[in-house]
C-alpha positions in Angstrom: -2.0 13.2 20.4 1.5 12.8 18.5 1.9 14.4 15.2 0.9 12.2 12.3 2.2 11.1 9.0 -0.9 11.7 7.1 -1.9 12.1 3.4 -3.5 10.9 0.2 -2.7 9.1 -3.0 -1.7 12.2 -5.3 -1.9 12.3 -9.2 1.2 12.6 -11.3 -0.9 14.0 -14.4 1.4 16.3 -16.3 4.6 15.0 -14.6 5.7 13.3 -11.5 6.6 16.5 -9.9 3.0 17.7 -10.1 2.0 15.4 -7.4 3.6 17.9 -4.8 1.1 20.7 -6.1 -1.7 18.5 -4.7 0.1 17.4 -1.7 1.0 21.0 -0.8 -2.6 22.2 -1.4 -3.7 19.6 1.1 -1.2 20.3 3.7 -0.2 16.7 3.9 3.2 15.1 4.9 2.9 11.7 3.4 1.7 10.6 -0.1 1.5 7.7 -2.3 1.9 7.9 -6.2 2.0 5.9 -9.3 5.3 6.2 -11.0 3.8 5.5 -14.3 0.4 4.5 -15.9 -0.7 1.7 -13.6 -2.9 0.0 -16.2 -0.2 -0.5 -18.9 2.8 -2.7 -19.3 5.0 0.1 -19.8 8.0 -0.5 -17.3 9.2 3.1 -17.9 12.7 4.3 -17.4 12.9 7.6 -15.8 14.9 10.3 -17.5 17.4 12.3 -15.5 15.4 15.4 -15.9 12.3 13.8 -14.5 14.0 12.7 -11.5 15.8 16.1 -10.9 12.4 17.8 -11.2 10.9 15.3 -8.8 13.5 15.7 -6.2 13.7 19.5 -6.6 9.9 19.8 -6.0 10.2 17.5 -3.0 12.7 19.7 -1.4 10.4 22.7 -1.7 7.4 20.6 -0.2 6.3 19.8 3.3 6.0 16.1 2.4 8.2 13.7 4.4 7.4 10.2 3.3 6.4 9.0 -0.1 5.8 5.4 -1.5 4.4 4.2 -4.6 1.7 1.7 -5.7 2.7 -1.0 -8.3 0.6 -1.7 -11.2 -2.6 -3.6 -10.8 -1.7 -5.9 -13.6 1.1 -7.6 -11.7 0.4 -11.2 -10.6 3.4 -13.0 -9.1 1.1 -15.8 -8.2 0.5 -16.7 -11.8 1.2 -20.2 -13.2 1.4 -18.7 -16.6 5.1 -18.4 -17.3 4.7 -15.3 -19.6 2.6 -13.4 -17.2 4.9 -14.4 -14.3 7.9 -13.0 -16.1 6.2 -9.8 -17.1 5.1 -9.3 -13.5 8.8 -9.9 -12.1 10.1 -7.5 -14.8 7.5 -4.9 -13.9 8.1 -5.2 -10.1 11.9 -4.8 -10.8 11.2 -1.7 -12.8 9.0 -0.3 -10.1 11.6 -0.8 -7.5 14.1 1.0 -9.7 12.1 3.9 -10.3 11.4 4.3 -6.5 15.1 4.1 -5.8 15.9 6.6 -8.3 13.2 8.9 -6.8 14.2 8.2 -3.1 10.9 6.5 -2.3 10.8 4.4 0.8 8.6 1.5 -0.5 6.4 0.4 -3.3 3.0 -1.3 -2.3 2.4 -4.6 -4.1 -0.8 -6.8 -4.1 0.8 -10.2 -3.7 -1.0 -12.0 -6.4 -4.0 -14.2 -7.4 -4.2 -18.1 -6.9 -6.3 -18.7 -10.2 -7.6 -22.2 -8.8 -4.2 -23.5 -7.4 -3.8 -24.1 -3.8 -2.7 -21.4 -1.3 0.6 -23.1 -0.6 1.4 -23.4 -4.3 0.5 -19.8 -5.0 2.3 -18.4 -2.1 5.6 -20.4 -3.0 5.2 -18.9 -6.6 5.0 -15.3 -5.1 7.9 -15.8 -2.9 9.9 -17.0 -5.9 9.0 -13.7 -7.8 9.9 -11.6 -4.8 13.3 -13.3 -4.2 14.1 -12.7 -8.0 13.2 -9.0 -7.8 15.2 -8.4 -4.6 18.1 -10.2 -6.0 18.0 -8.2 -9.3 17.7 -4.9 -7.4 20.2 -5.6 -4.4 21.8 -2.2 -4.8 18.3 -0.6 -4.3 17.2 0.7 -1.0 13.5 0.8 -1.8 11.3 -1.8 0.1 8.5 -4.0 -1.3 5.5 -3.5 0.7 3.0 -6.5 0.4 -0.4 -5.2 0.9 -3.2 -7.3 2.7 -6.2 -7.9 0.4 -9.8 -8.1 0.8 -9.8 -11.7 -0.7 -12.0 -10.7 -3.7 -11.8 -13.4 -6.3 -8.8 -15.5 -5.9 -6.5 -12.8 -4.4 -3.9 -14.0 -1.9 -3.1 -12.0 1.2 -6.4 -11.7 2.7 -5.1 -13.7 5.7 -2.3 -12.5 8.0 -0.7 -15.9 7.6 -0.3 -15.4 3.8 1.7 -12.3 4.5 3.6 -13.9 7.3 4.5 -17.1 5.0 6.0 -14.8 2.3 8.0 -12.9 5.0 9.3 -16.1 6.5 10.1 -17.7 3.1 11.8 -14.6 1.4 13.6 -13.5 4.5 14.7 -10.1 3.4 14.9 -6.8 5.4 13.7 -5.1 2.2 10.3 -6.7 2.5 7.5 -5.1 4.6 3.7 -4.8 4.7 1.2 -2.0 3.8 -2.1 -2.5 5.9 -5.4 -1.4 4.4 -8.3 -1.1 6.8 -11.0 -1.6 4.1 -9.4 -4.8 3.0 -8.8 -6.2 6.5 -12.4 -5.6 7.3 -13.8 -6.9 4.2 -11.5 -10.1 4.7 -13.1 -10.7 8.2 -10.9 -8.7 10.6 -13.4 -6.7 12.8 -11.7 -3.3 13.6 -14.9 -1.6 14.7 -14.7 -2.1 18.5 -11.8 -2.1 21.0 -11.8 -6.0 21.4 -11.9 -6.7 17.7 -9.2 -4.1 17.0 -6.9 -5.5 19.7 -7.5 -9.0 18.3 -6.7 -8.1 14.7 -3.4 -6.4 15.7 -2.5 -9.3 18.0 -2.8 -11.8 15.2 -1.0 -9.5 12.9 2.0 -9.3 15.4 2.0 -13.0 15.7 1.7 -13.9 12.0 3.6 -10.9 10.5 5.3 -8.9 13.3 4.6 -5.2 14.0 8.2 -4.2 12.9 7.3 -5.2 9.4 4.4 -2.6 9.0 5.8 0.3 7.0 2.7 1.9 5.5 -1.1 2.1 6.1 -4.1 2.7 3.6 -6.9 4.4 5.5 -10.1 3.5 3.7 -13.6 2.9 5.0 -15.5 -0.1 3.6 -18.5 -0.1 1.3 -18.8 -3.9 2.0 -19.6 -5.6 5.3 -17.5 -7.6 7.6 -16.1 -10.6 5.7 -17.7 -9.6 2.6 -14.5 -10.1 0.7 -15.6 -6.8 -1.4 -12.7 -4.6 -2.2 -14.6 -1.2 -2.4 -13.3 1.7 -0.5 -15.7 4.4 1.0 -15.1 7.8 2.4 -14.0 8.0 6.0 -16.9 7.7 8.4 -19.5 6.9 5.7 -18.7 3.1 5.6 -19.2 0.0 7.7 -16.0 0.6 9.9 -17.1 3.6 12.1 -15.0 6.6 13.5 -13.6 4.7 16.4 -11.6 2.4 14.0 -9.9 5.3 12.5 -9.3 7.1 15.8 -7.6 3.9 17.2 -5.5 3.7 14.2 -4.2 7.3 14.5 -3.5 6.9 18.1 -1.6 3.4 17.6 0.4 4.4 14.4 1.4 8.2 14.5 4.8 7.3 13.1 3.7 5.1 10.2 2.8 6.9 6.9 -1.0 6.7 6.4 -2.8 7.6 3.2 -6.2 7.8 1.7 -7.2 6.0 -1.4 -10.9 7.3 -1.8 -12.6 9.0 -4.7 -11.5 12.7 -5.1 -14.7 14.2 -6.4 -16.3 17.0 -4.5 -13.1 17.8 -2.8 -13.3 14.7 -0.7 -9.7 14.3 -0.1 -9.8 17.5 1.9 -13.1 16.6 3.7 -11.6 13.1 4.7 -8.5 14.7 6.0 -10.4 17.1 7.9 -12.4 14.3 9.5 -9.2 12.4 10.5 -7.5 15.5 11.9 -10.5 16.3 14.0 -10.0 12.6 15.5 -6.5 13.6 16.3 -7.4 16.7 18.1 
C-alpha cells in the first residue's frame, strides 16, 4: 500500500515549536495543532521569534503537512451581530497565524443555527467566510470546513451544507476536512463497502472530491445517526476496522490525524493499529 500522511493532534504547551517533539517521538509525518488557546477569545499575534522557532523546528522534523484547528468558540452562523463579528475577527486571526507559520489550512466548524433555518444560517456562514477570505487575500492558507455530527444545532452534518457553502463562496482557498466519527454520527454508514461507497459518492456529488484537503480519523462512541460528537479510539467504537482500512486505501495522499484522548500512550497505540492496517 502507498505511504500515508498520518499523524495526530499535537500539543503546543510550552511553545508552538514543542509540537514537533511529540510528532517526532511518534514518528508521524502529518499533524494538527492549535495556534493559540482554543477556548479563549485571544486572537494572538505571533512574534517573529515564535515564528522562527516553529519553522526551525519544522525543518529538523519529519513532519510534511501541518494544519490547525480553529477555536471552538467561533460561530459564523450566529444571528448575534457581536458574536458574528468576533467570530469573523477570530477566523481572520487564525488564517493570518497559519499563513505566518506556513500551515496548509485551518479546520473550521461551520457554525450553529440556533433556531433559524438551514438556508438562513448557511447564508450567514457564507457571508462570514467571504469577509475573512477578502481580508486575508494575501494569505495562502486554506479554510477547511469540517463536517459535523449535527449535535445541537450545528450545521455541516449533511454534505449538502458543505456544498452550499462552497458554491456560494466560490473560492479556491476553501476546502473540506472530513471527520469519520462525525459522518457516522450524522447518518453516513461507513462500516461496510456498500455504505462507504455510497457516502463518498454523495460527497463527490455535493462537495467534490477535489475539495477534500484533510481527514480526522476518529472512531465513534455513538451509533449510526446518533448525532453524538464523541470520539473513540480506533477499533474500540462503532465504526469497525474495515472503515479505517478503506480510508487509508482511498486517501493515502490526504493528511490524516487522530483526535482521540492521549492517556495511556493511546496516540501511539492508535497509530500502530492504523499502520498494521496499511501493512
